[in-house]
mmCIF file of the N, C-alpha and C atoms, coordinates in Angstrom:
data_MODEL
# 
_entry.id   MODEL 
# 
loop_
_atom_site.group_PDB 
_atom_site.id 
_atom_site.type_symbol 
_atom_site.label_atom_id 
_atom_site.label_alt_id 
_atom_site.label_comp_id 
_atom_site.label_asym_id 
_atom_site.label_entity_id 
_atom_site.label_seq_id 
_atom_site.pdbx_PDB_ins_code 
_atom_site.Cartn_x 
_atom_site.Cartn_y 
_atom_site.Cartn_z 
_atom_site.occupancy 
_atom_site.B_iso_or_equiv 
_atom_site.pdbx_formal_charge 
_atom_site.auth_seq_id 
_atom_site.auth_comp_id 
_atom_site.auth_asym_id 
_atom_site.auth_atom_id 
_atom_site.pdbx_PDB_model_num 
ATOM 1   N N  . UNK A 1 1  ? 112.633 89.802  75.732  1.00 0.00 ? 1  UNK A N  1 
ATOM 2   C CA . UNK A 1 1  ? 111.452 90.436  76.279  1.00 0.00 ? 1  UNK A CA 1 
ATOM 3   C C  . UNK A 1 1  ? 110.974 89.687  77.525  1.00 0.00 ? 1  UNK A C  1 
ATOM 4   N N  . UNK A 1 2  ? 111.040 88.379  77.489  1.00 0.00 ? 2  UNK A N  1 
ATOM 5   C CA . UNK A 1 2  ? 110.600 87.565  78.628  1.00 0.00 ? 2  UNK A CA 1 
ATOM 6   C C  . UNK A 1 2  ? 111.478 87.821  79.852  1.00 0.00 ? 2  UNK A C  1 
ATOM 7   N N  . UNK A 1 3  ? 112.779 88.011  79.598  1.00 0.00 ? 3  UNK A N  1 
ATOM 8   C CA . UNK A 1 3  ? 113.702 88.273  80.702  1.00 0.00 ? 3  UNK A CA 1 
ATOM 9   C C  . UNK A 1 3  ? 113.371 89.612  81.373  1.00 0.00 ? 3  UNK A C  1 
ATOM 10  N N  . UNK A 1 4  ? 113.022 90.597  80.573  1.00 0.00 ? 4  UNK A N  1 
ATOM 11  C CA . UNK A 1 4  ? 112.678 91.911  81.125  1.00 0.00 ? 4  UNK A CA 1 
ATOM 12  C C  . UNK A 1 4  ? 111.403 91.811  81.958  1.00 0.00 ? 4  UNK A C  1 
ATOM 13  N N  . UNK A 1 5  ? 110.415 91.085  81.466  1.00 0.00 ? 5  UNK A N  1 
ATOM 14  C CA . UNK A 1 5  ? 109.172 90.915  82.214  1.00 0.00 ? 5  UNK A CA 1 
ATOM 15  C C  . UNK A 1 5  ? 109.426 90.218  83.549  1.00 0.00 ? 5  UNK A C  1 
ATOM 16  N N  . UNK A 1 6  ? 110.278 89.206  83.535  1.00 0.00 ? 6  UNK A N  1 
ATOM 17  C CA . UNK A 1 6  ? 110.633 88.507  84.776  1.00 0.00 ? 6  UNK A CA 1 
ATOM 18  C C  . UNK A 1 6  ? 111.329 89.427  85.761  1.00 0.00 ? 6  UNK A C  1 
ATOM 19  N N  . UNK A 1 7  ? 112.257 90.234  85.225  1.00 0.00 ? 7  UNK A N  1 
ATOM 20  C CA . UNK A 1 7  ? 112.984 91.180  86.069  1.00 0.00 ? 7  UNK A CA 1 
ATOM 21  C C  . UNK A 1 7  ? 112.019 92.196  86.681  1.00 0.00 ? 7  UNK A C  1 
ATOM 22  N N  . UNK A 1 8  ? 111.122 92.738  85.862  1.00 0.00 ? 8  UNK A N  1 
ATOM 23  C CA . UNK A 1 8  ? 110.158 93.714  86.359  1.00 0.00 ? 8  UNK A CA 1 
ATOM 24  C C  . UNK A 1 8  ? 109.258 93.117  87.443  1.00 0.00 ? 8  UNK A C  1 
ATOM 25  N N  . UNK A 1 9  ? 108.837 91.882  87.254  1.00 0.00 ? 9  UNK A N  1 
ATOM 26  C CA . UNK A 1 9  ? 107.992 91.219  88.259  1.00 0.00 ? 9  UNK A CA 1 
ATOM 27  C C  . UNK A 1 9  ? 108.757 91.058  89.570  1.00 0.00 ? 9  UNK A C  1 
ATOM 28  N N  . UNK A 1 10 ? 110.030 90.675  89.481  1.00 0.00 ? 10 UNK A N  1 
ATOM 29  C CA . UNK A 1 10 ? 110.852 90.537  90.689  1.00 0.00 ? 10 UNK A CA 1 
ATOM 30  C C  . UNK A 1 10 ? 111.027 91.886  91.390  1.00 0.00 ? 10 UNK A C  1 
ATOM 31  N N  . UNK A 1 11 ? 111.249 92.928  90.601  1.00 0.00 ? 11 UNK A N  1 
ATOM 32  C CA . UNK A 1 11 ? 111.449 94.263  91.185  1.00 0.00 ? 11 UNK A CA 1 
ATOM 33  C C  . UNK A 1 11 ? 110.173 94.790  91.827  1.00 0.00 ? 11 UNK A C  1 
ATOM 34  N N  . UNK A 1 12 ? 109.026 94.511  91.254  1.00 0.00 ? 12 UNK A N  1 
ATOM 35  C CA . UNK A 1 12 ? 107.765 94.932  91.889  1.00 0.00 ? 12 UNK A CA 1 
ATOM 36  C C  . UNK A 1 12 ? 107.607 94.241  93.240  1.00 0.00 ? 12 UNK A C  1 
ATOM 37  N N  . UNK A 1 13 ? 107.870 92.945  93.266  1.00 0.00 ? 13 UNK A N  1 
ATOM 38  C CA . UNK A 1 13 ? 107.773 92.193  94.520  1.00 0.00 ? 13 UNK A CA 1 
ATOM 39  C C  . UNK A 1 13 ? 108.759 92.742  95.545  1.00 0.00 ? 13 UNK A C  1 
ATOM 40  N N  . UNK A 1 14 ? 109.982 92.933  95.118  1.00 0.00 ? 14 UNK A N  1 
ATOM 41  C CA . UNK A 1 14 ? 111.015 93.473  96.003  1.00 0.00 ? 14 UNK A CA 1 
ATOM 42  C C  . UNK A 1 14 ? 110.621 94.867  96.508  1.00 0.00 ? 14 UNK A C  1 
ATOM 43  N N  . UNK A 1 15 ? 110.139 95.706  95.604  1.00 0.00 ? 15 UNK A N  1 
ATOM 44  C CA . UNK A 1 15 ? 109.769 97.075  95.963  1.00 0.00 ? 15 UNK A CA 1 
ATOM 45  C C  . UNK A 1 15 ? 108.658 97.121  96.998  1.00 0.00 ? 15 UNK A C  1 
ATOM 46  N N  . UNK A 1 16 ? 107.622 96.305  96.796  1.00 0.00 ? 16 UNK A N  1 
ATOM 47  C CA . UNK A 1 16 ? 106.523 96.293  97.762  1.00 0.00 ? 16 UNK A CA 1 
ATOM 48  C C  . UNK A 1 16 ? 106.986 95.779  99.128  1.00 0.00 ? 16 UNK A C  1 
ATOM 49  N N  . UNK A 1 17 ? 107.858 94.775  99.131  1.00 0.00 ? 17 UNK A N  1 
ATOM 50  C CA . UNK A 1 17 ? 108.390 94.281  100.409 1.00 0.00 ? 17 UNK A CA 1 
ATOM 51  C C  . UNK A 1 17 ? 109.231 95.350  101.089 1.00 0.00 ? 17 UNK A C  1 
ATOM 52  N N  . UNK A 1 18 ? 110.031 96.076  100.317 1.00 0.00 ? 18 UNK A N  1 
ATOM 53  C CA . UNK A 1 18 ? 110.888 97.122  100.882 1.00 0.00 ? 18 UNK A CA 1 
ATOM 54  C C  . UNK A 1 18 ? 110.043 98.248  101.482 1.00 0.00 ? 18 UNK A C  1 
ATOM 55  N N  . UNK A 1 19 ? 108.994 98.649  100.782 1.00 0.00 ? 19 UNK A N  1 
ATOM 56  C CA . UNK A 1 19 ? 108.129 99.717  101.295 1.00 0.00 ? 19 UNK A CA 1 
ATOM 57  C C  . UNK A 1 19 ? 107.422 99.254  102.566 1.00 0.00 ? 19 UNK A C  1 
ATOM 58  N N  . UNK A 1 20 ? 106.947 98.019  102.569 1.00 0.00 ? 20 UNK A N  1 
ATOM 59  C CA . UNK A 1 20 ? 106.262 97.484  103.755 1.00 0.00 ? 20 UNK A CA 1 
ATOM 60  C C  . UNK A 1 20 ? 107.218 97.444  104.955 1.00 0.00 ? 20 UNK A C  1 
ATOM 61  N N  . UNK A 1 21 ? 108.445 97.007  104.713 1.00 0.00 ? 21 UNK A N  1 
ATOM 62  C CA . UNK A 1 21 ? 109.443 96.951  105.776 1.00 0.00 ? 21 UNK A CA 1 
ATOM 63  C C  . UNK A 1 21 ? 109.779 98.349  106.288 1.00 0.00 ? 21 UNK A C  1 
ATOM 64  N N  . UNK A 1 22 ? 109.912 99.293  105.383 1.00 0.00 ? 22 UNK A N  1 
ATOM 65  C CA . UNK A 1 22 ? 110.213 100.665 105.767 1.00 0.00 ? 22 UNK A CA 1 
ATOM 66  C C  . UNK A 1 22 ? 109.077 101.273 106.576 1.00 0.00 ? 22 UNK A C  1 
ATOM 67  N N  . UNK A 1 23 ? 107.854 101.027 106.172 1.00 0.00 ? 23 UNK A N  1 
ATOM 68  C CA . UNK A 1 23 ? 106.695 101.535 106.898 1.00 0.00 ? 23 UNK A CA 1 
ATOM 69  C C  . UNK A 1 23 ? 106.640 100.960 108.312 1.00 0.00 ? 23 UNK A C  1 
ATOM 70  N N  . UNK A 1 24 ? 106.908 99.666  108.432 1.00 0.00 ? 24 UNK A N  1 
ATOM 71  C CA . UNK A 1 24 ? 106.911 99.014  109.742 1.00 0.00 ? 24 UNK A CA 1 
ATOM 72  C C  . UNK A 1 24 ? 107.979 99.645  110.636 1.00 0.00 ? 24 UNK A C  1 
ATOM 73  N N  . UNK A 1 25 ? 109.173 99.882  110.081 1.00 0.00 ? 25 UNK A N  1 
ATOM 74  C CA . UNK A 1 25 ? 110.255 100.489 110.861 1.00 0.00 ? 25 UNK A CA 1 
ATOM 75  C C  . UNK A 1 25 ? 109.894 101.911 111.286 1.00 0.00 ? 25 UNK A C  1 
ATOM 76  N N  . UNK A 1 26 ? 109.266 102.653 110.388 1.00 0.00 ? 26 UNK A N  1 
ATOM 77  C CA . UNK A 1 26 ? 108.857 104.017 110.719 1.00 0.00 ? 26 UNK A CA 1 
ATOM 78  C C  . UNK A 1 26 ? 107.828 104.016 111.842 1.00 0.00 ? 26 UNK A C  1 
ATOM 79  N N  . UNK A 1 27 ? 106.872 103.114 111.774 1.00 0.00 ? 27 UNK A N  1 
ATOM 80  C CA . UNK A 1 27 ? 105.836 103.055 112.805 1.00 0.00 ? 27 UNK A CA 1 
ATOM 81  C C  . UNK A 1 27 ? 106.426 102.684 114.160 1.00 0.00 ? 27 UNK A C  1 
ATOM 82  N N  . UNK A 1 28 ? 107.459 101.838 114.158 1.00 0.00 ? 28 UNK A N  1 
ATOM 83  C CA . UNK A 1 28 ? 108.102 101.454 115.411 1.00 0.00 ? 28 UNK A CA 1 
ATOM 84  C C  . UNK A 1 28 ? 108.946 102.595 115.964 1.00 0.00 ? 28 UNK A C  1 
ATOM 85  N N  . UNK A 1 29 ? 109.458 103.431 115.082 1.00 0.00 ? 29 UNK A N  1 
ATOM 86  C CA . UNK A 1 29 ? 110.381 104.476 115.494 1.00 0.00 ? 29 UNK A CA 1 
ATOM 87  C C  . UNK A 1 29 ? 109.675 105.750 115.951 1.00 0.00 ? 29 UNK A C  1 
ATOM 88  N N  . UNK A 1 30 ? 108.425 105.923 115.586 1.00 0.00 ? 30 UNK A N  1 
ATOM 89  C CA . UNK A 1 30 ? 107.722 107.148 115.944 1.00 0.00 ? 30 UNK A CA 1 
ATOM 90  C C  . UNK A 1 30 ? 107.396 107.140 117.437 1.00 0.00 ? 30 UNK A C  1 
ATOM 91  N N  . UNK A 1 31 ? 107.918 108.116 118.151 1.00 0.00 ? 31 UNK A N  1 
ATOM 92  C CA . UNK A 1 31 ? 107.650 108.180 119.591 1.00 0.00 ? 31 UNK A CA 1 
ATOM 93  C C  . UNK A 1 31 ? 106.164 108.406 119.879 1.00 0.00 ? 31 UNK A C  1 
ATOM 94  N N  . UNK A 1 32 ? 105.692 107.820 120.962 1.00 0.00 ? 32 UNK A N  1 
ATOM 95  C CA . UNK A 1 32 ? 104.289 107.928 121.336 1.00 0.00 ? 32 UNK A CA 1 
ATOM 96  C C  . UNK A 1 32 ? 104.045 108.977 122.424 1.00 0.00 ? 32 UNK A C  1 
ATOM 97  N N  . UNK A 1 33 ? 105.104 109.609 122.900 1.00 0.00 ? 33 UNK A N  1 
ATOM 98  C CA . UNK A 1 33 ? 104.940 110.635 123.937 1.00 0.00 ? 33 UNK A CA 1 
ATOM 99  C C  . UNK A 1 33 ? 106.047 111.680 123.799 1.00 0.00 ? 33 UNK A C  1 
ATOM 100 N N  . UNK A 1 34 ? 105.857 112.811 124.484 1.00 0.00 ? 34 UNK A N  1 
ATOM 101 C CA . UNK A 1 34 ? 106.867 113.867 124.443 1.00 0.00 ? 34 UNK A CA 1 
ATOM 102 C C  . UNK A 1 34 ? 108.198 113.390 125.025 1.00 0.00 ? 34 UNK A C  1 
ATOM 103 N N  . UNK A 1 35 ? 108.131 112.591 126.086 1.00 0.00 ? 35 UNK A N  1 
ATOM 104 C CA . UNK A 1 35 ? 109.365 112.088 126.710 1.00 0.00 ? 35 UNK A CA 1 
ATOM 105 C C  . UNK A 1 35 ? 110.127 111.178 125.746 1.00 0.00 ? 35 UNK A C  1 
ATOM 106 N N  . UNK A 1 36 ? 109.412 110.318 125.046 1.00 0.00 ? 36 UNK A N  1 
ATOM 107 C CA . UNK A 1 36 ? 110.070 109.432 124.079 1.00 0.00 ? 36 UNK A CA 1 
ATOM 108 C C  . UNK A 1 36 ? 110.648 110.228 122.917 1.00 0.00 ? 36 UNK A C  1 
ATOM 109 N N  . UNK A 1 37 ? 109.936 111.241 122.489 1.00 0.00 ? 37 UNK A N  1 
ATOM 110 C CA . UNK A 1 37 ? 110.431 112.098 121.411 1.00 0.00 ? 37 UNK A CA 1 
ATOM 111 C C  . UNK A 1 37 ? 111.730 112.774 121.835 1.00 0.00 ? 37 UNK A C  1 
ATOM 112 N N  . UNK A 1 38 ? 111.772 113.309 123.044 1.00 0.00 ? 38 UNK A N  1 
ATOM 113 C CA . UNK A 1 38 ? 112.975 113.950 123.563 1.00 0.00 ? 38 UNK A CA 1 
ATOM 114 C C  . UNK A 1 38 ? 114.128 112.948 123.640 1.00 0.00 ? 38 UNK A C  1 
ATOM 115 N N  . UNK A 1 39 ? 113.848 111.746 124.152 1.00 0.00 ? 39 UNK A N  1 
ATOM 116 C CA . UNK A 1 39 ? 114.887 110.717 124.247 1.00 0.00 ? 39 UNK A CA 1 
ATOM 117 C C  . UNK A 1 39 ? 115.397 110.327 122.861 1.00 0.00 ? 39 UNK A C  1 
ATOM 118 N N  . UNK A 1 40 ? 114.501 110.163 121.913 1.00 0.00 ? 40 UNK A N  1 
ATOM 119 C CA . UNK A 1 40 ? 114.897 109.786 120.554 1.00 0.00 ? 40 UNK A CA 1 
ATOM 120 C C  . UNK A 1 40 ? 115.784 110.845 119.929 1.00 0.00 ? 40 UNK A C  1 
ATOM 121 N N  . UNK A 1 41 ? 115.358 112.096 120.034 1.00 0.00 ? 41 UNK A N  1 
ATOM 122 C CA . UNK A 1 41 ? 116.154 113.190 119.460 1.00 0.00 ? 41 UNK A CA 1 
ATOM 123 C C  . UNK A 1 41 ? 117.525 113.265 120.100 1.00 0.00 ? 41 UNK A C  1 
ATOM 124 N N  . UNK A 1 42 ? 117.573 113.097 121.405 1.00 0.00 ? 42 UNK A N  1 
ATOM 125 C CA . UNK A 1 42 ? 118.852 113.141 122.119 1.00 0.00 ? 42 UNK A CA 1 
ATOM 126 C C  . UNK A 1 42 ? 119.758 112.009 121.661 1.00 0.00 ? 42 UNK A C  1 
ATOM 127 N N  . UNK A 1 43 ? 119.208 110.815 121.549 1.00 0.00 ? 43 UNK A N  1 
ATOM 128 C CA . UNK A 1 43 ? 120.004 109.665 121.125 1.00 0.00 ? 43 UNK A CA 1 
ATOM 129 C C  . UNK A 1 43 ? 120.542 109.854 119.715 1.00 0.00 ? 43 UNK A C  1 
ATOM 130 N N  . UNK A 1 44 ? 119.705 110.320 118.790 1.00 0.00 ? 44 UNK A N  1 
ATOM 131 C CA . UNK A 1 44 ? 120.162 110.513 117.416 1.00 0.00 ? 44 UNK A CA 1 
ATOM 132 C C  . UNK A 1 44 ? 121.194 111.635 117.314 1.00 0.00 ? 44 UNK A C  1 
ATOM 133 N N  . UNK A 1 45 ? 121.038 112.679 118.110 1.00 0.00 ? 45 UNK A N  1 
ATOM 134 C CA . UNK A 1 45 ? 122.037 113.755 118.113 1.00 0.00 ? 45 UNK A CA 1 
ATOM 135 C C  . UNK A 1 45 ? 123.368 113.245 118.662 1.00 0.00 ? 45 UNK A C  1 
ATOM 136 N N  . UNK A 1 46 ? 123.306 112.431 119.702 1.00 0.00 ? 46 UNK A N  1 
ATOM 137 C CA . UNK A 1 46 ? 124.517 111.841 120.265 1.00 0.00 ? 46 UNK A CA 1 
ATOM 138 C C  . UNK A 1 46 ? 125.182 110.918 119.250 1.00 0.00 ? 46 UNK A C  1 
ATOM 139 N N  . UNK A 1 47 ? 124.383 110.094 118.583 1.00 0.00 ? 47 UNK A N  1 
ATOM 140 C CA . UNK A 1 47 ? 124.929 109.177 117.577 1.00 0.00 ? 47 UNK A CA 1 
ATOM 141 C C  . UNK A 1 47 ? 125.597 109.942 116.441 1.00 0.00 ? 47 UNK A C  1 
ATOM 142 N N  . UNK A 1 48 ? 125.065 111.099 116.097 1.00 0.00 ? 48 UNK A N  1 
ATOM 143 C CA . UNK A 1 48 ? 125.660 111.899 115.029 1.00 0.00 ? 48 UNK A CA 1 
ATOM 144 C C  . UNK A 1 48 ? 127.045 112.412 115.423 1.00 0.00 ? 48 UNK A C  1 
ATOM 145 N N  . UNK A 1 49 ? 127.243 112.615 116.707 1.00 0.00 ? 49 UNK A N  1 
ATOM 146 C CA . UNK A 1 49 ? 128.520 113.145 117.190 1.00 0.00 ? 49 UNK A CA 1 
ATOM 147 C C  . UNK A 1 49 ? 129.520 112.056 117.588 1.00 0.00 ? 49 UNK A C  1 
ATOM 148 N N  . UNK A 1 50 ? 129.051 110.831 117.751 1.00 0.00 ? 50 UNK A N  1 
ATOM 149 C CA . UNK A 1 50 ? 129.922 109.719 118.147 1.00 0.00 ? 50 UNK A CA 1 
ATOM 150 C C  . UNK A 1 50 ? 129.830 108.643 117.064 1.00 0.00 ? 50 UNK A C  1 
ATOM 151 N N  . UNK A 1 51 ? 130.748 108.670 116.097 1.00 0.00 ? 51 UNK A N  1 
ATOM 152 C CA . UNK A 1 51 ? 130.663 107.744 114.962 1.00 0.00 ? 51 UNK A CA 1 
ATOM 153 C C  . UNK A 1 51 ? 130.589 106.261 115.351 1.00 0.00 ? 51 UNK A C  1 
ATOM 154 N N  . UNK A 1 52 ? 131.303 105.845 116.384 1.00 0.00 ? 52 UNK A N  1 
ATOM 155 C CA . UNK A 1 52 ? 131.253 104.436 116.789 1.00 0.00 ? 52 UNK A CA 1 
ATOM 156 C C  . UNK A 1 52 ? 129.852 104.055 117.260 1.00 0.00 ? 52 UNK A C  1 
ATOM 157 N N  . UNK A 1 53 ? 129.195 104.941 117.973 1.00 0.00 ? 53 UNK A N  1 
ATOM 158 C CA . UNK A 1 53 ? 127.821 104.686 118.419 1.00 0.00 ? 53 UNK A CA 1 
ATOM 159 C C  . UNK A 1 53 ? 126.878 104.617 117.216 1.00 0.00 ? 53 UNK A C  1 
ATOM 160 N N  . UNK A 1 54 ? 127.072 105.512 116.274 1.00 0.00 ? 54 UNK A N  1 
ATOM 161 C CA . UNK A 1 54 ? 126.243 105.529 115.067 1.00 0.00 ? 54 UNK A CA 1 
ATOM 162 C C  . UNK A 1 54 ? 126.393 104.217 114.288 1.00 0.00 ? 54 UNK A C  1 
ATOM 163 N N  . UNK A 1 55 ? 127.634 103.763 114.115 1.00 0.00 ? 55 UNK A N  1 
ATOM 164 C CA . UNK A 1 55 ? 127.867 102.490 113.410 1.00 0.00 ? 55 UNK A CA 1 
ATOM 165 C C  . UNK A 1 55 ? 127.192 101.346 114.141 1.00 0.00 ? 55 UNK A C  1 
ATOM 166 N N  . UNK A 1 56 ? 127.296 101.335 115.468 1.00 0.00 ? 56 UNK A N  1 
ATOM 167 C CA . UNK A 1 56 ? 126.684 100.258 116.256 1.00 0.00 ? 56 UNK A CA 1 
ATOM 168 C C  . UNK A 1 56 ? 125.161 100.292 116.138 1.00 0.00 ? 56 UNK A C  1 
ATOM 169 N N  . UNK A 1 57 ? 124.575 101.478 116.214 1.00 0.00 ? 57 UNK A N  1 
ATOM 170 C CA . UNK A 1 57 ? 123.116 101.605 116.167 1.00 0.00 ? 57 UNK A CA 1 
ATOM 171 C C  . UNK A 1 57 ? 122.543 101.141 114.826 1.00 0.00 ? 57 UNK A C  1 
ATOM 172 N N  . UNK A 1 58 ? 123.268 101.393 113.754 1.00 0.00 ? 58 UNK A N  1 
ATOM 173 C CA . UNK A 1 58 ? 122.736 101.133 112.425 1.00 0.00 ? 58 UNK A CA 1 
ATOM 174 C C  . UNK A 1 58 ? 123.444 99.979  111.715 1.00 0.00 ? 58 UNK A C  1 
ATOM 175 N N  . UNK A 1 59 ? 124.140 99.137  112.459 1.00 0.00 ? 59 UNK A N  1 
ATOM 176 C CA . UNK A 1 59 ? 124.927 98.071  111.847 1.00 0.00 ? 59 UNK A CA 1 
ATOM 177 C C  . UNK A 1 59 ? 124.086 97.063  111.082 1.00 0.00 ? 59 UNK A C  1 
ATOM 178 N N  . UNK A 1 60 ? 122.847 96.860  111.475 1.00 0.00 ? 60 UNK A N  1 
ATOM 179 C CA . UNK A 1 60 ? 121.999 95.862  110.819 1.00 0.00 ? 60 UNK A CA 1 
ATOM 180 C C  . UNK A 1 60 ? 120.995 96.474  109.838 1.00 0.00 ? 60 UNK A C  1 
ATOM 181 N N  . UNK A 1 61 ? 121.118 97.764  109.582 1.00 0.00 ? 61 UNK A N  1 
ATOM 182 C CA . UNK A 1 61 ? 120.183 98.421  108.667 1.00 0.00 ? 61 UNK A CA 1 
ATOM 183 C C  . UNK A 1 61 ? 120.296 97.794  107.281 1.00 0.00 ? 61 UNK A C  1 
ATOM 184 N N  . UNK A 1 62 ? 119.157 97.484  106.711 1.00 0.00 ? 62 UNK A N  1 
ATOM 185 C CA . UNK A 1 62 ? 119.139 96.913  105.373 1.00 0.00 ? 62 UNK A CA 1 
ATOM 186 C C  . UNK A 1 62 ? 119.192 95.403  105.344 1.00 0.00 ? 62 UNK A C  1 
ATOM 187 N N  . UNK A 1 63 ? 119.499 94.783  106.472 1.00 0.00 ? 63 UNK A N  1 
ATOM 188 C CA . UNK A 1 63 ? 119.505 93.320  106.526 1.00 0.00 ? 63 UNK A CA 1 
ATOM 189 C C  . UNK A 1 63 ? 118.088 92.816  106.674 1.00 0.00 ? 63 UNK A C  1 
ATOM 190 N N  . UNK A 1 64 ? 117.799 91.725  106.024 1.00 0.00 ? 64 UNK A N  1 
ATOM 191 C CA . UNK A 1 64 ? 116.462 91.131  106.165 1.00 0.00 ? 64 UNK A CA 1 
ATOM 192 C C  . UNK A 1 64 ? 116.561 89.824  106.891 1.00 0.00 ? 64 UNK A C  1 
# 
C-alpha cells in the first residue's frame, strides 16, 4: 500500500509538471497576429509534407 501511495504522489507531481510545460509551450506557440498565424500554418503544412523537416522541427519534443 505504501508503494502505491508513493507512486501516486510521484505521478501527481509529474502530471502537474507536464501540464504546466504543455501550457507554456501552447502559450509560446499561439500566434499574436494574422501574419504570424499565416506563417505558422504554412510552416506546419510544409512540415507535414516534408518528413525530414518535420523530424528536425520536433526532434526535441518531450525532452526536459
